BALOGU-676296 format. One record per atom (N, C-alpha, C): residue in one letter; y, x, z; atom name. Coordinates in pm, 1 decimal. Layout:
// BALOGU-676296
<pt residuo="A" north="Y" east="X" up="Z" atomo="CA"/>
...
This chain:
// BALOGU-676296
<pt residuo="M" north="-116.9" east="84.5" up="0.0" atomo="N"/>
<pt residuo="M" north="0.0" east="0.0" up="0.0" atomo="CA"/>
<pt residuo="M" north="123.5" east="89.2" up="0.0" atomo="C"/>
<pt residuo="S" north="217.8" east="60.1" up="-88.7" atomo="N"/>
<pt residuo="S" north="338.5" east="141.5" up="-98.7" atomo="CA"/>
<pt residuo="S" north="437.1" east="103.0" up="10.2" atomo="C"/>
<pt residuo="P" north="519.4" east="199.6" up="54.6" atomo="N"/>
<pt residuo="P" north="617.0" east="169.6" up="159.8" atomo="CA"/>
<pt residuo="P" north="722.5" east="71.4" up="109.7" atomo="C"/>
<pt residuo="V" north="772.6" east="-8.0" up="201.4" atomo="N"/>
<pt residuo="V" north="877.6" east="-104.0" up="168.4" atomo="CA"/>
<pt residuo="V" north="1009.6" east="-29.2" up="159.0" atomo="C"/>
<pt residuo="K" north="1079.4" east="-48.3" up="49.3" atomo="N"/>
<pt residuo="K" north="1208.9" east="16.2" up="28.9" atomo="CA"/>
<pt residuo="K" north="1315.0" east="-59.9" up="108.0" atomo="C"/>
<pt residuo="V" north="1392.2" east="12.7" up="188.1" atomo="N"/>
<pt residuo="V" north="1499.1" east="-48.0" up="266.0" atomo="CA"/>
<pt residuo="V" north="1624.0" east="-49.4" up="180.2" atomo="C"/>
<pt residuo="L" north="1678.1" east="-168.5" up="158.8" atomo="N"/>
<pt residuo="L" north="1796.9" east="-184.3" up="76.4" atomo="CA"/>
<pt residuo="L" north="1910.3" east="-238.5" up="161.4" atomo="C"/>
<pt residuo="T" north="2026.8" east="-183.6" up="144.4" atomo="N"/>
<pt residuo="T" north="2145.2" east="-232.9" up="214.1" atomo="CA"/>
<pt residuo="T" north="2249.4" east="-270.7" up="110.3" atomo="C"/>
<pt residuo="A" north="2350.6" east="-343.2" up="153.0" atomo="N"/>
<pt residuo="A" north="2454.5" east="-385.0" up="58.8" atomo="CA"/>
<pt residuo="A" north="2526.3" east="-265.4" up="-0.4" atomo="C"/>
<pt residuo="T" north="2528.6" east="-154.8" up="73.1" atomo="N"/>
<pt residuo="T" north="2593.3" east="-36.6" up="19.4" atomo="CA"/>
<pt residuo="T" north="2502.0" east="36.1" up="-79.3" atomo="C"/>
<pt residuo="S" north="2375.9" east="-10.4" up="-89.6" atomo="N"/>
<pt residuo="S" north="2286.1" east="42.4" up="-191.7" atomo="CA"/>
<pt residuo="S" north="2339.5" east="-0.5" up="-327.2" atomo="C"/>
<pt residuo="D" north="2306.9" east="75.8" up="-426.2" atomo="N"/>
<pt residuo="D" north="2347.0" east="41.8" up="-561.6" atomo="CA"/>
<pt residuo="D" north="2257.5" east="-71.7" up="-611.0" atomo="C"/>
<pt residuo="P" north="2314.9" east="-185.3" up="-652.7" atomo="N"/>
<pt residuo="P" north="2230.7" east="-295.0" up="-700.3" atomo="CA"/>
<pt residuo="P" north="2143.2" east="-253.4" up="-818.3" atomo="C"/>
<pt residuo="M" north="2183.4" east="-147.4" up="-887.9" atomo="N"/>
<pt residuo="M" north="2103.9" east="-100.1" up="-1001.0" atomo="CA"/>
<pt residuo="M" north="1970.4" east="-42.2" up="-954.7" atomo="C"/>
<pt residuo="D" north="1956.7" east="-13.1" up="-824.2" atomo="N"/>
<pt residuo="D" north="1831.9" east="39.9" up="-769.7" atomo="CA"/>
<pt residuo="D" north="1725.9" east="-68.6" up="-751.1" atomo="C"/>
<pt residuo="A" north="1764.7" east="-194.2" up="-756.0" atomo="N"/>
<pt residuo="A" north="1668.4" east="-302.9" up="-737.7" atomo="CA"/>
<pt residuo="A" north="1568.6" east="-301.3" up="-852.6" atomo="C"/>
<pt residuo="S" north="1440.6" east="-295.1" up="-817.6" atomo="N"/>
<pt residuo="S" north="1338.0" east="-291.6" up="-921.5" atomo="CA"/>
<pt residuo="S" north="1262.3" east="-423.4" up="-932.5" atomo="C"/>
<pt residuo="T" north="1283.2" east="-512.9" up="-836.7" atomo="N"/>
<pt residuo="T" north="1217.2" east="-643.7" up="-841.7" atomo="CA"/>
<pt residuo="T" north="1318.1" east="-752.8" up="-807.5" atomo="C"/>
<pt residuo="R" north="1280.0" east="-874.3" up="-833.6" atomo="N"/>
<pt residuo="R" north="1365.9" east="-987.6" up="-798.7" atomo="CA"/>
<pt residuo="R" north="1382.0" east="-998.8" up="-648.1" atomo="C"/>
<pt residuo="L" north="1276.9" east="-964.1" up="-574.2" atomo="N"/>
<pt residuo="L" north="1284.9" east="-967.3" up="-428.2" atomo="CA"/>
<pt residuo="L" north="1382.5" east="-860.7" up="-377.3" atomo="C"/>
<pt residuo="D" north="1381.0" east="-741.4" up="-437.8" atomo="N"/>
<pt residuo="D" north="1479.9" east="-638.5" up="-403.3" atomo="CA"/>
<pt residuo="D" north="1621.0" east="-691.9" up="-424.4" atomo="C"/>
<pt residuo="F" north="1641.2" east="-756.3" up="-537.4" atomo="N"/>
<pt residuo="F" north="1773.7" east="-809.8" up="-571.1" atomo="CA"/>
<pt residuo="F" north="1817.4" east="-912.9" up="-467.5" atomo="C"/>
<pt residuo="A" north="1726.1" east="-1002.1" up="-428.8" atomo="N"/>
<pt residuo="A" north="1757.5" east="-1103.7" up="-328.3" atomo="CA"/>
<pt residuo="A" north="1791.4" east="-1038.0" up="-194.4" atomo="C"/>
<pt residuo="R" north="1718.4" east="-933.5" up="-158.1" atomo="N"/>
<pt residuo="R" north="1746.9" east="-862.8" up="-32.6" atomo="CA"/>
<pt residuo="R" north="1885.3" east="-798.8" up="-36.5" atomo="C"/>
<pt residuo="L" north="1921.8" east="-745.5" up="-150.3" atomo="N"/>
<pt residuo="L" north="2055.0" east="-686.9" up="-164.6" atomo="CA"/>
<pt residuo="L" north="2163.5" east="-793.6" up="-155.6" atomo="C"/>
<pt residuo="L" north="2138.1" east="-910.9" up="-213.6" atomo="N"/>
<pt residuo="L" north="2235.3" east="-1020.3" up="-203.0" atomo="CA"/>
<pt residuo="L" north="2253.9" east="-1060.5" up="-57.2" atomo="C"/>
<pt residuo="R" north="2142.6" east="-1068.6" up="16.0" atomo="N"/>
<pt residuo="R" north="2150.0" east="-1103.4" up="158.5" atomo="CA"/>
<pt residuo="R" north="2228.2" east="-996.2" up="234.5" atomo="C"/>
<pt residuo="A" north="2200.0" east="-869.2" up="206.0" atomo="N"/>
<pt residuo="A" north="2270.1" east="-759.7" up="273.6" atomo="CA"/>
<pt residuo="A" north="2420.4" east="-763.1" up="241.8" atomo="C"/>
<pt residuo="L" north="2453.6" east="-795.4" up="117.9" atomo="N"/>
<pt residuo="L" north="2593.9" east="-806.8" up="78.9" atomo="CA"/>
<pt residuo="L" north="2662.8" east="-916.6" up="159.9" atomo="C"/>
<pt residuo="M" north="2597.1" east="-1029.3" up="170.3" atomo="N"/>
<pt residuo="M" north="2652.7" east="-1141.6" up="244.9" atomo="CA"/>
<pt residuo="M" north="2673.8" east="-1102.8" up="391.9" atomo="C"/>
<pt residuo="Q" north="2577.9" east="-1034.2" up="449.0" atomo="N"/>
<pt residuo="Q" north="2589.9" east="-992.5" up="588.5" atomo="CA"/>
<pt residuo="Q" north="2698.3" east="-886.6" up="605.4" atomo="C"/>
<pt residuo="E" north="2704.2" east="-791.3" up="513.4" atomo="N"/>
<pt residuo="E" north="2806.5" east="-687.4" up="521.1" atomo="CA"/>
<pt residuo="E" north="2946.2" east="-747.4" up="513.2" atomo="C"/>
<pt residuo="R" north="2961.5" east="-849.8" up="430.3" atomo="N"/>
<pt residuo="R" north="3091.1" east="-916.4" up="413.3" atomo="CA"/>
<pt residuo="R" north="3117.0" east="-1018.6" up="523.9" atomo="C"/>
<pt residuo="R" north="3021.6" east="-1030.1" up="616.8" atomo="N"/>
<pt residuo="R" north="3031.8" east="-1123.7" up="729.9" atomo="CA"/>
<pt residuo="R" north="3055.1" east="-1267.4" up="683.4" atomo="C"/>
<pt residuo="R" north="2971.5" east="-1306.2" up="587.3" atomo="N"/>
<pt residuo="R" north="2981.0" east="-1441.0" up="532.5" atomo="CA"/>
<pt residuo="R" north="2855.9" east="-1520.3" up="570.2" atomo="C"/>
<pt residuo="S" north="2876.7" east="-1644.6" up="605.7" atomo="N"/>
<pt residuo="S" north="2765.4" east="-1736.9" up="625.9" atomo="CA"/>
<pt residuo="S" north="2738.3" east="-1805.8" up="492.7" atomo="C"/>
<pt residuo="A" north="2626.7" east="-1875.4" up="483.8" atomo="N"/>
<pt residuo="A" north="2596.9" east="-1950.2" up="361.6" atomo="CA"/>
<pt residuo="A" north="2706.6" east="-2053.4" up="334.8" atomo="C"/>
<pt residuo="D" north="2755.8" east="-2117.4" up="440.1" atomo="N"/>
<pt residuo="D" north="2863.7" east="-2215.8" up="423.9" atomo="CA"/>
<pt residuo="D" north="2990.0" east="-2151.3" up="367.7" atomo="C"/>
<pt residuo="S" north="3026.1" east="-2033.9" up="420.5" atomo="N"/>
<pt residuo="S" north="3149.7" east="-1971.0" up="373.5" atomo="CA"/>
<pt residuo="S" north="3134.9" east="-1919.6" up="230.4" atomo="C"/>
<pt residuo="V" north="3016.4" east="-1870.3" up="194.1" atomo="N"/>
<pt residuo="V" north="2995.3" east="-1827.6" up="55.2" atomo="CA"/>
<pt residuo="V" north="3009.7" east="-1947.5" up="-38.1" atomo="C"/>
<pt residuo="A" north="2948.7" east="-2059.8" up="-0.7" atomo="N"/>
<pt residuo="A" north="2958.8" east="-2180.6" up="-83.3" atomo="CA"/>
<pt residuo="A" north="3104.0" east="-2227.3" up="-94.3" atomo="C"/>
<pt residuo="R" north="3174.3" east="-2230.4" up="17.8" atomo="N"/>
<pt residuo="R" north="3314.3" east="-2276.0" up="17.9" atomo="CA"/>
<pt residuo="R" north="3402.3" east="-2182.4" up="-65.9" atomo="C"/>
<pt residuo="R" north="3386.0" east="-2051.9" up="-46.8" atomo="N"/>
<pt residuo="R" north="3466.9" east="-1955.3" up="-120.8" atomo="CA"/>
<pt residuo="R" north="3432.6" east="-1954.2" up="-269.5" atomo="C"/>
<pt residuo="S" north="3308.4" east="-1985.7" up="-303.1" atomo="N"/>
<pt residuo="S" north="3272.0" east="-1992.4" up="-445.5" atomo="CA"/>
<pt residuo="S" north="3347.2" east="-2106.5" up="-513.4" atomo="C"/>
<pt residuo="R" north="3367.3" east="-2216.0" up="-440.8" atomo="N"/>
<pt residuo="R" north="3445.8" east="-2327.9" up="-496.3" atomo="CA"/>
<pt residuo="R" north="3589.1" east="-2284.8" up="-520.9" atomo="C"/>
<pt residuo="Y" north="3648.1" east="-2214.1" up="-422.3" atomo="N"/>
<pt residuo="Y" north="3785.7" east="-2165.9" up="-436.5" atomo="CA"/>
<pt residuo="Y" north="3797.9" east="-2068.4" up="-553.3" atomo="C"/>
<pt residuo="A" north="3690.1" east="-1996.2" up="-582.2" atomo="N"/>
<pt residuo="A" north="3691.0" east="-1896.6" up="-690.4" atomo="CA"/>
<pt residuo="A" north="3659.3" east="-1959.9" up="-826.0" atomo="C"/>
<pt residuo="G" north="3634.2" east="-2090.5" up="-828.6" atomo="N"/>
<pt residuo="G" north="3609.1" east="-2159.9" up="-954.7" atomo="CA"/>
<pt residuo="G" north="3466.3" east="-2152.8" up="-1005.4" atomo="C"/>
<pt residuo="M" north="3373.0" east="-2105.9" up="-921.5" atomo="N"/>
<pt residuo="M" north="3231.4" east="-2096.6" up="-959.5" atomo="CA"/>
<pt residuo="M" north="3148.3" east="-2158.7" up="-847.2" atomo="C"/>
<pt residuo="P" north="3159.6" east="-2289.7" up="-825.5" atomo="N"/>
<pt residuo="P" north="3098.9" east="-2352.3" up="-708.0" atomo="CA"/>
<pt residuo="P" north="2946.1" east="-2347.4" up="-706.0" atomo="C"/>
<pt residuo="I" north="2893.8" east="-2308.3" up="-589.1" atomo="N"/>
<pt residuo="I" north="2750.3" east="-2317.6" up="-562.3" atomo="CA"/>
<pt residuo="I" north="2734.7" east="-2382.7" up="-425.6" atomo="C"/>
<pt residuo="S" north="2619.6" east="-2440.3" up="-400.0" atomo="N"/>
<pt residuo="S" north="2595.5" east="-2507.9" up="-273.0" atomo="CA"/>
<pt residuo="S" north="2535.8" east="-2412.0" up="-170.7" atomo="C"/>
<pt residuo="R" north="2537.9" east="-2454.3" up="-46.0" atomo="N"/>
<pt residuo="R" north="2475.6" east="-2375.9" up="60.8" atomo="CA"/>
<pt residuo="R" north="2326.1" east="-2357.7" up="33.4" atomo="C"/>
<pt residuo="A" north="2260.6" east="-2462.2" up="-15.1" atomo="N"/>
<pt residuo="A" north="2117.5" east="-2452.6" up="-47.6" atomo="CA"/>
<pt residuo="A" north="2093.4" east="-2348.7" up="-156.4" atomo="C"/>
<pt residuo="T" north="2184.1" east="-2341.9" up="-252.1" atomo="N"/>
<pt residuo="T" north="2171.9" east="-2243.1" up="-359.4" atomo="CA"/>
<pt residuo="T" north="2187.3" east="-2101.7" up="-303.8" atomo="C"/>
<pt residuo="V" north="2277.7" east="-2084.2" up="-208.9" atomo="N"/>
<pt residuo="V" north="2293.2" east="-1953.3" up="-144.1" atomo="CA"/>
<pt residuo="V" north="2160.5" east="-1912.1" up="-82.2" atomo="C"/>
<pt residuo="Y" north="2099.2" east="-2002.9" up="-7.5" atomo="N"/>
<pt residuo="Y" north="1970.5" east="-1972.9" up="55.7" atomo="CA"/>
<pt residuo="Y" north="1862.8" east="-1941.5" up="-48.3" atomo="C"/>
<pt residuo="N" north="1862.2" east="-2014.9" up="-158.3" atomo="N"/>
<pt residuo="N" north="1764.0" east="-1987.8" up="-264.4" atomo="CA"/>
<pt residuo="N" north="1783.4" east="-1848.4" up="-323.4" atomo="C"/>
<pt residuo="L" north="1907.5" east="-1807.5" up="-341.7" atomo="N"/>
<pt residuo="L" north="1935.8" east="-1674.7" up="-397.5" atomo="CA"/>
<pt residuo="L" north="1887.8" east="-1563.5" up="-306.3" atomo="C"/>
<pt residuo="I" north="1915.0" east="-1574.9" up="-176.8" atomo="N"/>
<pt residuo="I" north="1879.4" east="-1466.3" up="-85.5" atomo="CA"/>
<pt residuo="I" north="1731.7" east="-1467.9" up="-47.8" atomo="C"/>
<pt residuo="A" north="1660.7" east="-1571.6" up="-89.2" atomo="N"/>
<pt residuo="A" north="1516.1" east="-1579.1" up="-65.0" atomo="CA"/>
<pt residuo="A" north="1436.0" east="-1557.7" up="-193.1" atomo="C"/>
<pt residuo="A" north="1504.3" east="-1533.2" up="-304.1" atomo="N"/>
<pt residuo="A" north="1439.3" east="-1515.3" up="-435.0" atomo="CA"/>
<pt residuo="A" north="1356.8" east="-1637.4" up="-473.6" atomo="C"/>
<pt residuo="E" north="1409.4" east="-1754.8" up="-442.3" atomo="N"/>
<pt residuo="E" north="1342.7" east="-1880.9" up="-477.4" atomo="CA"/>
<pt residuo="E" north="1390.2" east="-1927.5" up="-613.8" atomo="C"/>
<pt residuo="G" north="1298.5" east="-1948.8" up="-704.8" atomo="N"/>
<pt residuo="G" north="1331.9" east="-1999.6" up="-836.6" atomo="CA"/>
<pt residuo="G" north="1396.2" east="-1894.3" up="-925.0" atomo="C"/>
<pt residuo="V" north="1444.0" east="-1940.5" up="-1038.1" atomo="N"/>
<pt residuo="V" north="1509.3" east="-1854.0" up="-1136.3" atomo="CA"/>
<pt residuo="V" north="1654.5" east="-1899.8" up="-1148.7" atomo="C"/>
<pt residuo="P" north="1746.6" east="-1821.0" up="-1092.9" atomo="N"/>
<pt residuo="P" north="1887.4" east="-1863.5" up="-1093.0" atomo="CA"/>
<pt residuo="P" north="1953.6" east="-1845.0" up="-1229.0" atomo="C"/>
<pt residuo="R" north="2061.6" east="-1916.8" up="-1246.9" atomo="N"/>
<pt residuo="R" north="2147.0" east="-1895.3" up="-1364.0" atomo="CA"/>
<pt residuo="R" north="2241.1" east="-1779.1" up="-1334.0" atomo="C"/>
<pt residuo="R" north="2285.7" east="-1714.9" up="-1436.4" atomo="N"/>
<pt residuo="R" north="2379.7" east="-1602.8" up="-1421.6" atomo="CA"/>
<pt residuo="R" north="2508.0" east="-1649.7" up="-1353.1" atomo="C"/>
<pt residuo="E" north="2554.0" east="-1769.0" up="-1387.9" atomo="N"/>
<pt residuo="E" north="2675.8" east="-1824.4" up="-1329.6" atomo="CA"/>
<pt residuo="E" north="2659.4" east="-1846.8" up="-1179.3" atomo="C"/>
<pt residuo="T" north="2537.7" east="-1877.2" up="-1136.9" atomo="N"/>
<pt residuo="T" north="2510.3" east="-1897.0" up="-995.2" atomo="CA"/>
<pt residuo="T" north="2526.9" east="-1765.8" up="-920.1" atomo="C"/>
<pt residuo="V" north="2473.8" east="-1658.1" up="-975.6" atomo="N"/>
<pt residuo="V" north="2487.9" east="-1526.5" up="-913.1" atomo="CA"/>
<pt residuo="V" north="2635.2" east="-1486.9" up="-909.0" atomo="C"/>
<pt residuo="L" north="2706.9" east="-1513.7" up="-1015.1" atomo="N"/>
<pt residuo="L" north="2849.3" east="-1483.9" up="-1018.9" atomo="CA"/>
<pt residuo="L" north="2923.9" east="-1563.5" up="-911.2" atomo="C"/>
<pt residuo="G" north="2889.6" east="-1689.8" up="-894.8" atomo="N"/>
<pt residuo="G" north="2950.4" east="-1771.0" up="-789.1" atomo="CA"/>
<pt residuo="G" north="2922.5" east="-1713.2" up="-651.6" atomo="C"/>
<pt residuo="F" north="2800.6" east="-1664.1" up="-630.7" atomo="N"/>
<pt residuo="F" north="2764.5" east="-1600.9" up="-504.3" atomo="CA"/>
<pt residuo="F" north="2849.2" east="-1476.2" up="-480.6" atomo="C"/>
<pt residuo="L" north="2857.8" east="-1391.3" up="-581.2" atomo="N"/>
<pt residuo="L" north="2934.4" east="-1266.6" up="-567.8" atomo="CA"/>
<pt residuo="L" north="3080.6" east="-1295.1" up="-538.7" atomo="C"/>
<pt residuo="R" north="3136.4" east="-1393.3" up="-607.1" atomo="N"/>
<pt residuo="R" north="3276.1" east="-1431.0" up="-582.0" atomo="CA"/>
<pt residuo="R" north="3290.8" east="-1493.3" up="-443.9" atomo="C"/>
<pt residuo="G" north="3192.0" east="-1571.5" up="-404.1" atomo="N"/>
<pt residuo="G" north="3193.6" east="-1631.8" up="-270.6" atomo="CA"/>
<pt residuo="G" north="3186.7" east="-1528.0" up="-159.9" atomo="C"/>
<pt residuo="C" north="3126.4" east="-1413.9" up="-188.9" atomo="N"/>
<pt residuo="C" north="3122.5" east="-1302.6" up="-93.3" atomo="CA"/>
<pt residuo="C" north="3250.9" east="-1220.8" up="-96.3" atomo="C"/>
<pt residuo="G" north="3337.7" east="-1249.1" up="-192.9" atomo="N"/>
<pt residuo="G" north="3463.8" east="-1177.2" up="-203.2" atomo="CA"/>
<pt residuo="G" north="3451.5" east="-1042.0" up="-270.3" atomo="C"/>
<pt residuo="L" north="3348.8" east="-1025.3" up="-351.2" atomo="N"/>
<pt residuo="L" north="3328.4" east="-898.3" up="-420.5" atomo="CA"/>
<pt residuo="L" north="3427.4" east="-885.7" up="-535.5" atomo="C"/>
<pt residuo="P" north="3501.2" east="-774.1" up="-543.6" atomo="N"/>
<pt residuo="P" north="3596.7" east="-755.3" up="-652.9" atomo="CA"/>
<pt residuo="P" north="3527.4" east="-758.9" up="-789.5" atomo="C"/>
<pt residuo="A" north="3599.2" east="-803.8" up="-889.6" atomo="N"/>
<pt residuo="A" north="3543.6" east="-820.3" up="-1024.7" atomo="CA"/>
<pt residuo="A" north="3479.1" east="-692.9" up="-1077.2" atomo="C"/>
<pt residuo="Q" north="3541.8" east="-578.2" up="-1054.3" atomo="N"/>
<pt residuo="Q" north="3486.6" east="-453.6" up="-1107.1" atomo="CA"/>
<pt residuo="Q" north="3351.7" east="-419.3" up="-1043.2" atomo="C"/>
<pt residuo="E" north="3327.3" east="-464.8" up="-919.8" atomo="N"/>
<pt residuo="E" north="3199.7" east="-440.2" up="-854.0" atomo="CA"/>
<pt residuo="E" north="3093.1" east="-541.6" up="-895.0" atomo="C"/>
<pt residuo="Q" north="3135.4" east="-655.6" up="-946.0" atomo="N"/>
<pt residuo="Q" north="3041.0" east="-759.4" up="-986.9" atomo="CA"/>
<pt residuo="Q" north="2958.8" east="-716.6" up="-1108.4" atomo="C"/>
<pt residuo="I" north="3013.5" east="-630.3" up="-1190.0" atomo="N"/>
<pt residuo="I" north="2948.6" east="-590.5" up="-1315.5" atomo="CA"/>
<pt residuo="I" north="2811.3" east="-531.5" up="-1290.5" atomo="C"/>
<pt residuo="R" north="2799.2" east="-439.7" up="-1194.0" atomo="N"/>
<pt residuo="R" north="2669.6" east="-375.3" up="-1166.2" atomo="CA"/>
<pt residuo="R" north="2566.4" east="-477.4" up="-1120.6" atomo="C"/>
<pt residuo="W" north="2610.7" east="-575.8" up="-1045.0" atomo="N"/>
<pt residuo="W" north="2520.3" east="-681.1" up="-999.5" atomo="CA"/>
<pt residuo="W" north="2471.3" east="-764.6" up="-1117.7" atomo="C"/>
<pt residuo="L" north="2562.7" east="-797.3" up="-1207.7" atomo="N"/>
<pt residuo="L" north="2524.8" east="-880.2" up="-1322.4" atomo="CA"/>
<pt residuo="L" north="2435.8" east="-803.6" up="-1420.8" atomo="C"/>
<pt residuo="V" north="2459.6" east="-675.8" up="-1437.6" atomo="N"/>
<pt residuo="V" north="2372.4" east="-594.1" up="-1523.3" atomo="CA"/>
<pt residuo="V" north="2231.5" east="-592.7" up="-1465.3" atomo="C"/>
<pt residuo="T" north="2221.0" east="-576.9" up="-1334.0" atomo="N"/>
<pt residuo="T" north="2089.4" east="-578.9" up="-1269.0" atomo="CA"/>
<pt residuo="T" north="2024.8" east="-715.4" up="-1283.3" atomo="C"/>
<pt residuo="F" north="2102.7" east="-820.8" up="-1264.3" atomo="N"/>
<pt residuo="F" north="2049.5" east="-956.4" up="-1282.0" atomo="CA"/>
<pt residuo="F" north="1993.4" east="-972.7" up="-1422.5" atomo="C"/>
<pt residuo="D" north="2067.6" east="-930.5" up="-1523.1" atomo="N"/>
<pt residuo="D" north="2022.4" east="-944.9" up="-1661.9" atomo="CA"/>
<pt residuo="D" north="1893.2" east="-867.2" up="-1687.2" atomo="C"/>
<pt residuo="R" north="1877.2" east="-754.4" up="-1621.3" atomo="N"/>
<pt residuo="R" north="1755.4" east="-674.6" up="-1637.6" atomo="CA"/>
<pt residuo="R" north="1635.9" east="-742.4" up="-1570.8" atomo="C"/>
<pt residuo="L" north="1657.0" east="-797.6" up="-1452.8" atomo="N"/>
<pt residuo="L" north="1546.4" east="-858.0" up="-1377.5" atomo="CA"/>
<pt residuo="L" north="1513.8" east="-999.9" up="-1421.9" atomo="C"/>
<pt residuo="Y" north="1610.9" east="-1067.2" up="-1480.9" atomo="N"/>
<pt residuo="Y" north="1593.0" east="-1204.3" up="-1528.9" atomo="CA"/>
<pt residuo="Y" north="1633.0" east="-1208.7" up="-1676.5" atomo="C"/>
<pt residuo="P" north="1545.8" east="-1161.5" up="-1764.1" atomo="N"/>
<pt residuo="P" north="1579.7" east="-1163.6" up="-1908.4" atomo="CA"/>
<pt residuo="P" north="1617.9" east="-1305.1" up="-1953.2" atomo="C"/>
<pt residuo="A" north="1713.1" east="-1312.2" up="-2044.5" atomo="N"/>
<pt residuo="A" north="1769.4" east="-1440.3" up="-2088.3" atomo="CA"/>
<pt residuo="A" north="1663.5" east="-1542.8" up="-2128.3" atomo="C"/>
<pt residuo="G" north="1558.2" east="-1500.4" up="-2192.1" atomo="N"/>
<pt residuo="G" north="1455.5" east="-1593.5" up="-2237.7" atomo="CA"/>
<pt residuo="G" north="1369.1" east="-1650.0" up="-2126.4" atomo="C"/>
<pt residuo="R" north="1381.5" east="-1594.4" up="-2006.4" atomo="N"/>
<pt residuo="R" north="1296.8" east="-1636.9" up="-1893.6" atomo="CA"/>
<pt residuo="R" north="1373.9" east="-1697.3" up="-1778.8" atomo="C"/>
<pt residuo="R" north="1499.8" east="-1728.3" up="-1797.5" atomo="N"/>
<pt residuo="R" north="1577.1" east="-1787.3" up="-1688.2" atomo="CA"/>
<pt residuo="R" north="1616.6" east="-1929.2" up="-1721.5" atomo="C"/>
<pt residuo="A" north="1671.4" east="-1998.0" up="-1623.4" atomo="N"/>
<pt residuo="A" north="1711.4" east="-2137.5" up="-1639.7" atomo="CA"/>
<pt residuo="A" north="1821.6" east="-2148.2" up="-1744.6" atomo="C"/>
<pt residuo="A" north="1824.5" east="-2259.6" up="-1812.7" atomo="N"/>
<pt residuo="A" north="1928.7" east="-2284.3" up="-1914.0" atomo="CA"/>
<pt residuo="A" north="2063.5" east="-2292.9" up="-1844.9" atomo="C"/>
<pt residuo="S" north="2166.4" east="-2239.5" up="-1910.9" atomo="N"/>
<pt residuo="S" north="2301.5" east="-2242.6" up="-1852.4" atomo="CA"/>
<pt residuo="S" north="2371.6" east="-2371.2" up="-1882.9" atomo="C"/>
C-alpha cells in the first residue's frame, strides 16, 4: 500500500494526481481561508458564480462530477484571486476531461 500524500492549501494544485487529491486541496483551501460551507456559498453568490452549501460539501468530498463553473464559484467563494484560480482550473481540466464531466 502506498503512503497517503499529505496535501495542504499551500500545496500546488497542479500536484493533485487524483480527484480525491483535488477535493482534499479544495477542503484545505477553504480551511486556510477560514471559510465555512455557508460562507463559501454566500460569497460565491456575491462573486456572480452561485453555488449551494450542499455543492460545497460535494466538492470537498469528491462526490460526483462537478462542472467547471462550480469549481470556479467555489474558488471565488473562498476569495482566491483570479490569477491563482488558473492553476486550480488547469488541474480540474486535467482530472475531469471535458468529455467525462457534467454538461455546462
